[in-house]
mmCIF file of the C-alpha atoms, coordinates in Angstrom:
data_MODEL
# 
_entry.id   MODEL 
# 
loop_
_atom_site.group_PDB 
_atom_site.id 
_atom_site.type_symbol 
_atom_site.label_atom_id 
_atom_site.label_alt_id 
_atom_site.label_comp_id 
_atom_site.label_asym_id 
_atom_site.label_entity_id 
_atom_site.label_seq_id 
_atom_site.pdbx_PDB_ins_code 
_atom_site.Cartn_x 
_atom_site.Cartn_y 
_atom_site.Cartn_z 
_atom_site.occupancy 
_atom_site.B_iso_or_equiv 
_atom_site.pdbx_formal_charge 
_atom_site.auth_seq_id 
_atom_site.auth_comp_id 
_atom_site.auth_asym_id 
_atom_site.auth_atom_id 
_atom_site.pdbx_PDB_model_num 
ATOM 1   C CA . MET A 1 1   ? -36.743 -3.650 16.824 1.00 0.00 ? 1   MET A CA 1 
ATOM 2   C CA . ILE A 1 2   ? -39.530 -4.283 13.834 1.00 0.00 ? 2   ILE A CA 1 
ATOM 3   C CA . GLU A 1 3   ? -41.331 -6.741 16.261 1.00 0.00 ? 3   GLU A CA 1 
ATOM 4   C CA . ARG A 1 4   ? -41.532 -3.965 19.124 1.00 0.00 ? 4   ARG A CA 1 
ATOM 5   C CA . PHE A 1 5   ? -42.672 -1.449 16.787 1.00 0.00 ? 5   PHE A CA 1 
ATOM 6   C CA . LYS A 1 6   ? -45.463 -3.697 15.617 1.00 0.00 ? 6   LYS A CA 1 
ATOM 7   C CA . GLU A 1 7   ? -46.427 -4.670 19.305 1.00 0.00 ? 7   GLU A CA 1 
ATOM 8   C CA . LYS A 1 8   ? -46.554 -1.000 19.850 1.00 0.00 ? 8   LYS A CA 1 
ATOM 9   C CA . ARG A 1 9   ? -48.831 -0.340 16.957 1.00 0.00 ? 9   ARG A CA 1 
ATOM 10  C CA . ALA A 1 10  ? -51.023 -3.232 17.959 1.00 0.00 ? 10  ALA A CA 1 
ATOM 11  C CA . GLY A 1 11  ? -51.495 -2.060 21.571 1.00 0.00 ? 11  GLY A CA 1 
ATOM 12  C CA . ASP A 1 12  ? -52.087 1.499  20.396 1.00 0.00 ? 12  ASP A CA 1 
ATOM 13  C CA . PHE A 1 13  ? -54.878 0.254  18.058 1.00 0.00 ? 13  PHE A CA 1 
ATOM 14  C CA . LEU A 1 14  ? -56.311 -2.027 20.873 1.00 0.00 ? 14  LEU A CA 1 
ATOM 15  C CA . ALA A 1 15  ? -56.330 0.991  23.384 1.00 0.00 ? 15  ALA A CA 1 
ATOM 16  C CA . ARG A 1 16  ? -58.009 3.269  20.456 1.00 0.00 ? 16  ARG A CA 1 
ATOM 17  C CA . ALA A 1 17  ? -60.643 0.697  19.623 1.00 0.00 ? 17  ALA A CA 1 
ATOM 18  C CA . LEU A 1 18  ? -61.594 0.513  23.262 1.00 0.00 ? 18  LEU A CA 1 
ATOM 19  C CA . VAL A 1 19  ? -61.953 3.913  23.934 1.00 0.00 ? 19  VAL A CA 1 
ATOM 20  C CA . GLY A 1 20  ? -63.847 4.005  20.529 1.00 0.00 ? 20  GLY A CA 1 
ATOM 21  C CA . VAL A 1 21  ? -66.487 1.325  21.873 1.00 0.00 ? 21  VAL A CA 1 
ATOM 22  C CA . LEU A 1 22  ? -66.793 2.848  25.056 1.00 0.00 ? 22  LEU A CA 1 
ATOM 23  C CA . PHE A 1 23  ? -67.434 6.486  23.700 1.00 0.00 ? 23  PHE A CA 1 
ATOM 24  C CA . ALA A 1 24  ? -70.030 5.182  21.351 1.00 0.00 ? 24  ALA A CA 1 
ATOM 25  C CA . MET A 1 25  ? -71.704 3.799  24.195 1.00 0.00 ? 25  MET A CA 1 
ATOM 26  C CA . PHE A 1 26  ? -71.617 6.707  26.023 1.00 0.00 ? 26  PHE A CA 1 
ATOM 27  C CA . ALA A 1 27  ? -72.940 8.969  23.256 1.00 0.00 ? 27  ALA A CA 1 
ATOM 28  C CA . THR A 1 28  ? -75.652 6.681  22.951 1.00 0.00 ? 28  THR A CA 1 
ATOM 29  C CA . ASN A 1 29  ? -76.742 6.797  26.481 1.00 0.00 ? 29  ASN A CA 1 
ATOM 30  C CA . LEU A 1 30  ? -76.490 10.582 26.700 1.00 0.00 ? 30  LEU A CA 1 
ATOM 31  C CA . PHE A 1 31  ? -78.304 10.970 23.568 1.00 0.00 ? 31  PHE A CA 1 
ATOM 32  C CA . GLN A 1 32  ? -81.358 8.973  24.532 1.00 0.00 ? 32  GLN A CA 1 
ATOM 33  C CA . ASP A 1 33  ? -81.249 10.663 27.904 1.00 0.00 ? 33  ASP A CA 1 
ATOM 34  C CA . PHE A 1 34  ? -81.626 13.976 26.057 1.00 0.00 ? 34  PHE A CA 1 
ATOM 35  C CA . LEU A 1 35  ? -84.517 12.558 23.777 1.00 0.00 ? 35  LEU A CA 1 
ATOM 36  C CA . ARG A 1 36  ? -86.135 11.286 27.101 1.00 0.00 ? 36  ARG A CA 1 
ATOM 37  C CA . THR A 1 37  ? -85.750 14.247 29.374 1.00 0.00 ? 37  THR A CA 1 
ATOM 38  C CA . GLY A 1 38  ? -84.669 17.207 27.099 1.00 0.00 ? 38  GLY A CA 1 
ATOM 39  C CA . HIS A 1 39  ? -81.737 18.054 29.502 1.00 0.00 ? 39  HIS A CA 1 
ATOM 40  C CA . LEU A 1 40  ? -78.865 19.654 27.753 1.00 0.00 ? 40  LEU A CA 1 
ATOM 41  C CA . THR A 1 41  ? -76.080 19.093 30.635 1.00 0.00 ? 41  THR A CA 1 
ATOM 42  C CA . GLY A 1 42  ? -75.245 15.575 29.278 1.00 0.00 ? 42  GLY A CA 1 
ATOM 43  C CA . LEU A 1 43  ? -75.254 16.643 25.653 1.00 0.00 ? 43  LEU A CA 1 
ATOM 44  C CA . LEU A 1 44  ? -73.092 19.326 26.352 1.00 0.00 ? 44  LEU A CA 1 
ATOM 45  C CA . LEU A 1 45  ? -70.534 16.951 28.000 1.00 0.00 ? 45  LEU A CA 1 
ATOM 46  C CA . LEU A 1 46  ? -70.741 14.939 24.766 1.00 0.00 ? 46  LEU A CA 1 
ATOM 47  C CA . VAL A 1 47  ? -69.525 17.836 22.658 1.00 0.00 ? 47  VAL A CA 1 
ATOM 48  C CA . SER A 1 48  ? -66.993 18.723 25.127 1.00 0.00 ? 48  SER A CA 1 
ATOM 49  C CA . GLU A 1 49  ? -65.583 15.142 24.997 1.00 0.00 ? 49  GLU A CA 1 
ATOM 50  C CA . SER A 1 50  ? -66.194 14.859 21.263 1.00 0.00 ? 50  SER A CA 1 
ATOM 51  C CA . LEU A 1 51  ? -63.775 17.939 20.723 1.00 0.00 ? 51  LEU A CA 1 
ATOM 52  C CA . VAL A 1 52  ? -60.968 15.638 21.506 1.00 0.00 ? 52  VAL A CA 1 
ATOM 53  C CA . VAL A 1 53  ? -61.258 13.571 18.183 1.00 0.00 ? 53  VAL A CA 1 
ATOM 54  C CA . VAL A 1 54  ? -61.581 16.706 15.941 1.00 0.00 ? 54  VAL A CA 1 
ATOM 55  C CA . PHE A 1 55  ? -58.385 18.700 17.462 1.00 0.00 ? 55  PHE A CA 1 
ATOM 56  C CA . THR A 1 56  ? -56.392 15.276 17.338 1.00 0.00 ? 56  THR A CA 1 
ATOM 57  C CA . VAL A 1 57  ? -56.837 15.011 13.731 1.00 0.00 ? 57  VAL A CA 1 
ATOM 58  C CA . GLY A 1 58  ? -54.745 18.278 12.926 1.00 0.00 ? 58  GLY A CA 1 
ATOM 59  C CA . ARG A 1 59  ? -52.234 17.970 15.992 1.00 0.00 ? 59  ARG A CA 1 
ATOM 60  C CA . ARG A 1 60  ? -48.761 18.968 15.275 1.00 0.00 ? 60  ARG A CA 1 
ATOM 61  C CA . ARG A 1 61  ? -45.957 16.645 14.882 1.00 0.00 ? 61  ARG A CA 1 
ATOM 62  C CA . ALA A 1 62  ? -44.279 16.703 18.548 1.00 0.00 ? 62  ALA A CA 1 
ATOM 63  C CA . THR A 1 63  ? -40.424 17.282 18.944 1.00 0.00 ? 63  THR A CA 1 
ATOM 64  C CA . LEU A 1 64  ? -40.649 15.168 22.333 1.00 0.00 ? 64  LEU A CA 1 
ATOM 65  C CA . VAL A 1 65  ? -42.953 12.524 23.500 1.00 0.00 ? 65  VAL A CA 1 
ATOM 66  C CA . ASP A 1 66  ? -43.406 10.538 26.352 1.00 0.00 ? 66  ASP A CA 1 
ATOM 67  C CA . HIS A 1 67  ? -43.696 6.848  25.114 1.00 0.00 ? 67  HIS A CA 1 
ATOM 68  C CA . SER A 1 68  ? -43.728 5.169  28.815 1.00 0.00 ? 68  SER A CA 1 
ATOM 69  C CA . VAL A 1 69  ? -45.989 2.622  29.856 1.00 0.00 ? 69  VAL A CA 1 
ATOM 70  C CA . ALA A 1 70  ? -47.247 4.864  32.664 1.00 0.00 ? 70  ALA A CA 1 
ATOM 71  C CA . ALA A 1 71  ? -48.083 7.723  30.209 1.00 0.00 ? 71  ALA A CA 1 
ATOM 72  C CA . VAL A 1 72  ? -49.992 5.387  27.706 1.00 0.00 ? 72  VAL A CA 1 
ATOM 73  C CA . VAL A 1 73  ? -51.944 3.885  30.472 1.00 0.00 ? 73  VAL A CA 1 
ATOM 74  C CA . VAL A 1 74  ? -52.685 7.339  32.204 1.00 0.00 ? 74  VAL A CA 1 
ATOM 75  C CA . THR A 1 75  ? -53.845 8.933  28.910 1.00 0.00 ? 75  THR A CA 1 
ATOM 76  C CA . THR A 1 76  ? -55.743 5.844  27.878 1.00 0.00 ? 76  THR A CA 1 
ATOM 77  C CA . LEU A 1 77  ? -57.760 5.779  31.282 1.00 0.00 ? 77  LEU A CA 1 
ATOM 78  C CA . CYS A 1 78  ? -58.392 9.471  31.291 1.00 0.00 ? 78  CYS A CA 1 
ATOM 79  C CA . LEU A 1 79  ? -59.993 8.999  27.830 1.00 0.00 ? 79  LEU A CA 1 
ATOM 80  C CA . ALA A 1 80  ? -61.946 6.152  28.678 1.00 0.00 ? 80  ALA A CA 1 
ATOM 81  C CA . GLY A 1 81  ? -63.190 7.257  31.984 1.00 0.00 ? 81  GLY A CA 1 
ATOM 82  C CA . PRO A 1 82  ? -65.628 9.999  31.055 1.00 0.00 ? 82  PRO A CA 1 
ATOM 83  C CA . SER A 1 83  ? -67.199 7.320  28.504 1.00 0.00 ? 83  SER A CA 1 
ATOM 84  C CA . LEU A 1 84  ? -67.963 5.204  31.495 1.00 0.00 ? 84  LEU A CA 1 
ATOM 85  C CA . LEU A 1 85  ? -70.413 8.018  32.860 1.00 0.00 ? 85  LEU A CA 1 
ATOM 86  C CA . ARG A 1 86  ? -74.160 7.051  32.853 1.00 0.00 ? 86  ARG A CA 1 
ATOM 87  C CA . THR A 1 87  ? -77.305 8.778  33.342 1.00 0.00 ? 87  THR A CA 1 
ATOM 88  C CA . GLY A 1 88  ? -79.253 7.286  36.329 1.00 0.00 ? 88  GLY A CA 1 
ATOM 89  C CA . ASP A 1 89  ? -82.802 7.842  38.287 1.00 0.00 ? 89  ASP A CA 1 
ATOM 90  C CA . GLU A 1 90  ? -81.392 9.829  41.146 1.00 0.00 ? 90  GLU A CA 1 
ATOM 91  C CA . SER A 1 91  ? -82.818 13.334 41.354 1.00 0.00 ? 91  SER A CA 1 
ATOM 92  C CA . ALA A 1 92  ? -80.558 15.968 40.067 1.00 0.00 ? 92  ALA A CA 1 
ATOM 93  C CA . LEU A 1 93  ? -78.911 18.073 43.181 1.00 0.00 ? 93  LEU A CA 1 
ATOM 94  C CA . VAL A 1 94  ? -79.489 21.449 41.219 1.00 0.00 ? 94  VAL A CA 1 
ATOM 95  C CA . PRO A 1 95  ? -81.982 22.253 38.662 1.00 0.00 ? 95  PRO A CA 1 
ATOM 96  C CA . ASP A 1 96  ? -80.857 21.428 34.943 1.00 0.00 ? 96  ASP A CA 1 
ATOM 97  C CA . ALA A 1 97  ? -80.940 24.998 34.111 1.00 0.00 ? 97  ALA A CA 1 
ATOM 98  C CA . VAL A 1 98  ? -78.123 25.473 36.496 1.00 0.00 ? 98  VAL A CA 1 
ATOM 99  C CA . THR A 1 99  ? -75.967 22.669 35.387 1.00 0.00 ? 99  THR A CA 1 
ATOM 100 C CA . THR A 1 100 ? -76.553 23.621 31.950 1.00 0.00 ? 100 THR A CA 1 
ATOM 101 C CA . VAL A 1 101 ? -74.743 26.955 32.410 1.00 0.00 ? 101 VAL A CA 1 
ATOM 102 C CA . ILE A 1 102 ? -72.044 25.460 34.373 1.00 0.00 ? 102 ILE A CA 1 
ATOM 103 C CA . SER A 1 103 ? -71.455 23.019 31.862 1.00 0.00 ? 103 SER A CA 1 
ATOM 104 C CA . ALA A 1 104 ? -71.833 25.561 28.649 1.00 0.00 ? 104 ALA A CA 1 
ATOM 105 C CA . LEU A 1 105 ? -69.112 27.853 30.778 1.00 0.00 ? 105 LEU A CA 1 
ATOM 106 C CA . GLY A 1 106 ? -66.765 24.529 31.044 1.00 0.00 ? 106 GLY A CA 1 
ATOM 107 C CA . LEU A 1 107 ? -67.321 23.876 27.313 1.00 0.00 ? 107 LEU A CA 1 
ATOM 108 C CA . MET A 1 108 ? -66.497 27.305 26.367 1.00 0.00 ? 108 MET A CA 1 
ATOM 109 C CA . LEU A 1 109 ? -63.202 27.188 28.252 1.00 0.00 ? 109 LEU A CA 1 
ATOM 110 C CA . VAL A 1 110 ? -62.412 23.893 26.673 1.00 0.00 ? 110 VAL A CA 1 
ATOM 111 C CA . VAL A 1 111 ? -63.211 25.328 23.151 1.00 0.00 ? 111 VAL A CA 1 
ATOM 112 C CA . LEU A 1 112 ? -61.160 28.692 23.712 1.00 0.00 ? 112 LEU A CA 1 
ATOM 113 C CA . ALA A 1 113 ? -58.327 26.856 25.094 1.00 0.00 ? 113 ALA A CA 1 
ATOM 114 C CA . LYS A 1 114 ? -58.012 24.400 22.335 1.00 0.00 ? 114 LYS A CA 1 
ATOM 115 C CA . VAL A 1 115 ? -58.425 27.009 19.833 1.00 0.00 ? 115 VAL A CA 1 
ATOM 116 C CA . THR A 1 116 ? -55.703 28.772 21.251 1.00 0.00 ? 116 THR A CA 1 
ATOM 117 C CA . LEU A 1 117 ? -53.545 26.040 21.386 1.00 0.00 ? 117 LEU A CA 1 
ATOM 118 C CA . GLY A 1 118 ? -54.251 24.957 17.693 1.00 0.00 ? 118 GLY A CA 1 
ATOM 119 C CA . ARG A 1 119 ? -52.105 22.213 16.229 1.00 0.00 ? 119 ARG A CA 1 
ATOM 120 C CA . SER A 1 120 ? -50.028 22.022 19.371 1.00 0.00 ? 120 SER A CA 1 
ATOM 121 C CA . PHE A 1 121 ? -52.791 19.867 20.807 1.00 0.00 ? 121 PHE A CA 1 
ATOM 122 C CA . GLY A 1 122 ? -52.145 16.192 21.617 1.00 0.00 ? 122 GLY A CA 1 
ATOM 123 C CA . LEU A 1 123 ? -53.137 13.438 23.935 1.00 0.00 ? 123 LEU A CA 1 
ATOM 124 C CA . ILE A 1 124 ? -50.179 11.618 24.970 1.00 0.00 ? 124 ILE A CA 1 
ATOM 125 C CA . PRO A 1 125 ? -47.698 13.734 26.933 1.00 0.00 ? 125 PRO A CA 1 
ATOM 126 C CA . ALA A 1 126 ? -45.353 15.754 24.513 1.00 0.00 ? 126 ALA A CA 1 
ATOM 127 C CA . ASN A 1 127 ? -43.765 18.832 23.509 1.00 0.00 ? 127 ASN A CA 1 
ATOM 128 C CA . ARG A 1 128 ? -45.490 20.211 20.412 1.00 0.00 ? 128 ARG A CA 1 
ATOM 129 C CA . GLY A 1 129 ? -44.766 23.741 21.338 1.00 0.00 ? 129 GLY A CA 1 
ATOM 130 C CA . VAL A 1 130 ? -45.396 26.291 24.100 1.00 0.00 ? 130 VAL A CA 1 
ATOM 131 C CA . VAL A 1 131 ? -48.363 28.446 24.103 1.00 0.00 ? 131 VAL A CA 1 
ATOM 132 C CA . VAL A 1 132 ? -48.612 31.325 26.618 1.00 0.00 ? 132 VAL A CA 1 
ATOM 133 C CA . ARG A 1 133 ? -51.602 33.649 25.559 1.00 0.00 ? 133 ARG A CA 1 
ATOM 134 C CA . GLY A 1 134 ? -55.309 33.336 26.125 1.00 0.00 ? 134 GLY A CA 1 
ATOM 135 C CA . PRO A 1 135 ? -56.372 31.131 29.070 1.00 0.00 ? 135 PRO A CA 1 
ATOM 136 C CA . TYR A 1 136 ? -52.944 29.943 29.181 1.00 0.00 ? 136 TYR A CA 1 
ATOM 137 C CA . ALA A 1 137 ? -51.868 33.095 30.784 1.00 0.00 ? 137 ALA A CA 1 
ATOM 138 C CA . LEU A 1 138 ? -53.880 32.086 33.738 1.00 0.00 ? 138 LEU A CA 1 
ATOM 139 C CA . VAL A 1 139 ? -53.277 28.251 34.252 1.00 0.00 ? 139 VAL A CA 1 
ATOM 140 C CA . ARG A 1 140 ? -51.108 25.828 32.564 1.00 0.00 ? 140 ARG A CA 1 
ATOM 141 C CA . HIS A 1 141 ? -53.906 23.490 31.779 1.00 0.00 ? 141 HIS A CA 1 
ATOM 142 C CA . PRO A 1 142 ? -57.082 25.412 30.642 1.00 0.00 ? 142 PRO A CA 1 
ATOM 143 C CA . ILE A 1 143 ? -58.424 22.456 28.686 1.00 0.00 ? 143 ILE A CA 1 
ATOM 144 C CA . TYR A 1 144 ? -58.146 19.911 31.656 1.00 0.00 ? 144 TYR A CA 1 
ATOM 145 C CA . ALA A 1 145 ? -59.756 22.801 33.966 1.00 0.00 ? 145 ALA A CA 1 
ATOM 146 C CA . GLY A 1 146 ? -62.690 22.875 31.626 1.00 0.00 ? 146 GLY A CA 1 
ATOM 147 C CA . TYR A 1 147 ? -63.212 19.231 31.582 1.00 0.00 ? 147 TYR A CA 1 
ATOM 148 C CA . LEU A 1 148 ? -63.311 19.288 35.422 1.00 0.00 ? 148 LEU A CA 1 
ATOM 149 C CA . VAL A 1 149 ? -66.083 22.011 35.117 1.00 0.00 ? 149 VAL A CA 1 
ATOM 150 C CA . THR A 1 150 ? -68.219 20.092 32.809 1.00 0.00 ? 150 THR A CA 1 
ATOM 151 C CA . HIS A 1 151 ? -67.468 16.874 34.862 1.00 0.00 ? 151 HIS A CA 1 
ATOM 152 C CA . VAL A 1 152 ? -68.831 18.402 37.895 1.00 0.00 ? 152 VAL A CA 1 
ATOM 153 C CA . ALA A 1 153 ? -71.968 19.856 36.150 1.00 0.00 ? 153 ALA A CA 1 
ATOM 154 C CA . PHE A 1 154 ? -72.750 16.359 35.185 1.00 0.00 ? 154 PHE A CA 1 
ATOM 155 C CA . LEU A 1 155 ? -72.255 15.049 38.601 1.00 0.00 ? 155 LEU A CA 1 
ATOM 156 C CA . LEU A 1 156 ? -74.650 17.611 39.808 1.00 0.00 ? 156 LEU A CA 1 
ATOM 157 C CA . ALA A 1 157 ? -77.106 16.614 37.264 1.00 0.00 ? 157 ALA A CA 1 
ATOM 158 C CA . GLN A 1 158 ? -76.521 12.801 37.880 1.00 0.00 ? 158 GLN A CA 1 
ATOM 159 C CA . PRO A 1 159 ? -75.252 12.051 41.311 1.00 0.00 ? 159 PRO A CA 1 
ATOM 160 C CA . THR A 1 160 ? -74.970 8.385  41.429 1.00 0.00 ? 160 THR A CA 1 
ATOM 161 C CA . ALA A 1 161 ? -72.397 6.524  43.123 1.00 0.00 ? 161 ALA A CA 1 
ATOM 162 C CA . TRP A 1 162 ? -71.138 4.982  39.956 1.00 0.00 ? 162 TRP A CA 1 
ATOM 163 C CA . ASN A 1 163 ? -70.715 8.507  38.390 1.00 0.00 ? 163 ASN A CA 1 
ATOM 164 C CA . VAL A 1 164 ? -68.845 9.632  41.833 1.00 0.00 ? 164 VAL A CA 1 
ATOM 165 C CA . ALA A 1 165 ? -66.234 6.600  41.607 1.00 0.00 ? 165 ALA A CA 1 
ATOM 166 C CA . VAL A 1 166 ? -65.509 7.002  37.762 1.00 0.00 ? 166 VAL A CA 1 
ATOM 167 C CA . LEU A 1 167 ? -64.903 10.738 38.003 1.00 0.00 ? 167 LEU A CA 1 
ATOM 168 C CA . MET A 1 168 ? -62.831 10.262 41.291 1.00 0.00 ? 168 MET A CA 1 
ATOM 169 C CA . VAL A 1 169 ? -60.429 8.055  39.302 1.00 0.00 ? 169 VAL A CA 1 
ATOM 170 C CA . ALA A 1 170 ? -60.726 9.668  35.868 1.00 0.00 ? 170 ALA A CA 1 
ATOM 171 C CA . ASP A 1 171 ? -60.053 13.422 37.388 1.00 0.00 ? 171 ASP A CA 1 
ATOM 172 C CA . GLY A 1 172 ? -57.321 12.183 39.645 1.00 0.00 ? 172 GLY A CA 1 
ATOM 173 C CA . LEU A 1 173 ? -55.591 10.717 36.554 1.00 0.00 ? 173 LEU A CA 1 
ATOM 174 C CA . LEU A 1 174 ? -56.134 13.861 34.881 1.00 0.00 ? 174 LEU A CA 1 
ATOM 175 C CA . VAL A 1 175 ? -54.315 15.751 37.320 1.00 0.00 ? 175 VAL A CA 1 
ATOM 176 C CA . VAL A 1 176 ? -51.413 12.977 36.841 1.00 0.00 ? 176 VAL A CA 1 
ATOM 177 C CA . ARG A 1 177 ? -51.540 13.421 33.191 1.00 0.00 ? 177 ARG A CA 1 
ATOM 178 C CA . ALA A 1 178 ? -51.135 17.354 33.615 1.00 0.00 ? 178 ALA A CA 1 
ATOM 179 C CA . LEU A 1 179 ? -48.028 17.086 35.821 1.00 0.00 ? 179 LEU A CA 1 
ATOM 180 C CA . MET A 1 180 ? -46.404 14.203 33.501 1.00 0.00 ? 180 MET A CA 1 
ATOM 181 C CA . GLU A 1 181 ? -47.050 16.766 30.413 1.00 0.00 ? 181 GLU A CA 1 
ATOM 182 C CA . GLU A 1 182 ? -44.980 19.226 32.802 1.00 0.00 ? 182 GLU A CA 1 
ATOM 183 C CA . ARG A 1 183 ? -42.245 16.905 33.289 1.00 0.00 ? 183 ARG A CA 1 
ATOM 184 C CA . VAL A 1 184 ? -41.792 16.334 29.529 1.00 0.00 ? 184 VAL A CA 1 
ATOM 185 C CA . LEU A 1 185 ? -41.748 19.959 28.913 1.00 0.00 ? 185 LEU A CA 1 
ATOM 186 C CA . LYS A 1 186 ? -39.445 20.700 31.871 1.00 0.00 ? 186 LYS A CA 1 
ATOM 187 C CA . GLY A 1 187 ? -36.425 20.717 29.795 1.00 0.00 ? 187 GLY A CA 1 
ATOM 188 C CA . ASP A 1 188 ? -37.831 23.753 27.363 1.00 0.00 ? 188 ASP A CA 1 
ATOM 189 C CA . ALA A 1 189 ? -36.243 26.972 28.387 1.00 0.00 ? 189 ALA A CA 1 
ATOM 190 C CA . GLN A 1 190 ? -39.311 28.907 26.861 1.00 0.00 ? 190 GLN A CA 1 
ATOM 191 C CA . TYR A 1 191 ? -41.547 26.719 29.104 1.00 0.00 ? 191 TYR A CA 1 
ATOM 192 C CA . GLU A 1 192 ? -39.343 27.141 32.175 1.00 0.00 ? 192 GLU A CA 1 
ATOM 193 C CA . LEU A 1 193 ? -39.772 30.777 31.655 1.00 0.00 ? 193 LEU A CA 1 
ATOM 194 C CA . TYR A 1 194 ? -43.622 30.393 31.273 1.00 0.00 ? 194 TYR A CA 1 
ATOM 195 C CA . CYS A 1 195 ? -43.900 28.399 34.646 1.00 0.00 ? 195 CYS A CA 1 
ATOM 196 C CA . ARG A 1 196 ? -42.249 31.345 36.374 1.00 0.00 ? 196 ARG A CA 1 
ATOM 197 C CA . ARG A 1 197 ? -44.942 33.559 35.136 1.00 0.00 ? 197 ARG A CA 1 
ATOM 198 C CA . VAL A 1 198 ? -47.973 31.162 35.539 1.00 0.00 ? 198 VAL A CA 1 
ATOM 199 C CA . SER A 1 199 ? -47.791 28.879 38.663 1.00 0.00 ? 199 SER A CA 1 
ATOM 200 C CA . TRP A 1 200 ? -50.969 27.517 38.776 1.00 0.00 ? 200 TRP A CA 1 
ATOM 201 C CA . HIS A 1 201 ? -51.928 24.299 37.111 1.00 0.00 ? 201 HIS A CA 1 
ATOM 202 C CA . LEU A 1 202 ? -55.506 23.929 36.951 1.00 0.00 ? 202 LEU A CA 1 
ATOM 203 C CA . VAL A 1 203 ? -57.502 26.287 39.516 1.00 0.00 ? 203 VAL A CA 1 
ATOM 204 C CA . PRO A 1 204 ? -56.013 29.859 40.135 1.00 0.00 ? 204 PRO A CA 1 
ATOM 205 C CA . GLY A 1 205 ? -55.238 30.359 43.661 1.00 0.00 ? 205 GLY A CA 1 
ATOM 206 C CA . VAL A 1 206 ? -56.054 26.712 44.474 1.00 0.00 ? 206 VAL A CA 1 
ATOM 207 C CA . PHE A 1 207 ? -53.746 24.261 42.619 1.00 0.00 ? 207 PHE A CA 1 
# 
């Protein structure tokens, strides 16, 4: 039992270290691009991804956590994925002013949803309480919806084949992560009632 606990702690440390290194490289790349071009889209994406760290520190202890290998792998890849995005020399598909506005809207949704969620925010799929107000009255995962908006904005600004591939994998896993969270919460009577009221996962009228 003790050895298994130590292995789990070691694995968790290595995963966090990997995400930390990738995020540092990601931040350096985007900040250098901002200094070179003055474009704000990448910088706003950096702010959005940085909020994960801030809200994780004060999270509430979960009553039920999914410690499965699948949950850990999906969560780690979701966190590491955006850190692999890079700026390139390809021309943006739309002006920077447009992608900045789109990214800002996505960031506002992320911030609003995280503030609404408060200390119930977490990384690994878990039950930290059910929140039904604010943007959660429209979709079940408004934070992830905000991430998707900022990712689309970045892709419009940096439409490289690498970035397309990274986001196809990372955002695909983000959807899987959302469904895994719902599976953990499924046994909660309050959450079951909430799901009857809010049927959309990420995008109203679509999914």
